[in-house]
C-alpha positions in Angstrom: 0.0 -0.1 -0.1 1.1 3.5 -0.7 2.0 5.5 1.6 1.0 9.7 1.2 3.4 12.2 2.8 1.9 15.7 3.9 4.1 18.5 3.9 3.6 21.5 5.5 4.5 24.8 4.1 5.6 27.3 6.1 3.6 30.2 4.4 6.5 32.9 5.7 8.8 31.3 3.6 8.8 31.6 -0.1 6.3 29.5 -2.3 7.2 27.1 -4.6 6.7 29.0 -7.4 9.5 31.5 -6.3 11.6 28.5 -5.4 11.4 27.0 -9.2 11.8 30.5 -10.6 15.2 30.9 -8.2 16.3 27.4 -9.5 15.1 27.9 -13.1 17.0 31.2 -13.4 20.4 29.6 -13.3 19.9 26.9 -15.8 17.3 29.0 -18.9 18.4 32.4 -20.0 15.9 35.0 -19.5 12.9 34.6 -22.2 13.7 38.2 -23.3 17.1 37.5 -24.6 15.9 34.1 -26.0 12.9 36.2 -27.9 15.6 38.9 -28.8 18.2 36.3 -30.4 15.2 34.8 -32.1 14.1 38.0 -33.5 17.8 39.0 -34.8 17.6 35.1 -37.0 14.2 36.0 -38.2 15.7 39.6 -39.4 18.6 38.4 -40.5 16.9 35.6 -42.6 14.8 38.1 -44.1 17.4 40.5 -45.1 19.1 37.9 -46.7 15.9 36.4 -48.7 15.4 40.1 -49.9 19.2 40.7 -50.8 18.5 37.6 -52.7 15.6 38.3 -54.5 16.7 41.7 -55.4 20.0 40.6 -56.8 18.3 37.5 -58.7 15.2 39.2 -59.9 14.7 42.3 -59.3 17.8 44.0 -60.8 17.3 41.8 -63.8 13.5 43.5 -64.3 14.6 47.2 -63.6 17.5 46.7 -66.1 15.0 45.7 -68.9 13.1 48.5 -68.0 15.6 50.9 -68.4 16.9 49.1 -71.6 13.8 49.3 -73.2 13.2 53.0 -71.6 16.3 53.8 -73.4 15.4 52.4 -76.7 12.4 54.3 -76.8 14.1 57.4 -76.2 16.3 56.6 -79.1 13.6 56.7 -81.5 13.9 60.2 -83.0 10.6 59.6 -85.1 8.1 59.2 -81.9 6.1 61.8 -80.3 7.3 63.1 -76.9 3.8 62.0 -75.9 4.6 58.2 -76.8 7.9 58.5 -75.1 6.3 59.5 -72.0 3.6 57.2 -71.9 6.1 54.5 -72.6 8.3 55.5 -70.1 5.8 55.7 -67.4 4.0 52.5 -68.2 7.6 50.9 -67.5 8.1 52.2 -64.3 4.3 51.3 -63.2 4.9 47.9 -64.4 7.8 47.9 -62.2 6.1 48.8 -58.7 
């Protein structure tokens, strides 16, 4: 038969939750520093992703837009309104 042990808790001393926090604080880093580390990792990953997308995709698109606009501007026969419309449409399509 199992025996049951009753423990009398003196309410003038710290409660079990206080003792647990004291013990855990020696082994577990504060949550705020863990959250800051996680946030820093996420920000680093997002920056790396944005840089990669910029280098591998957006710059090519922007280069193509500028080359197209330059070809349009090289057309000495086209009226200024058409050249401006093409340049505007190219800049809008990139945003």
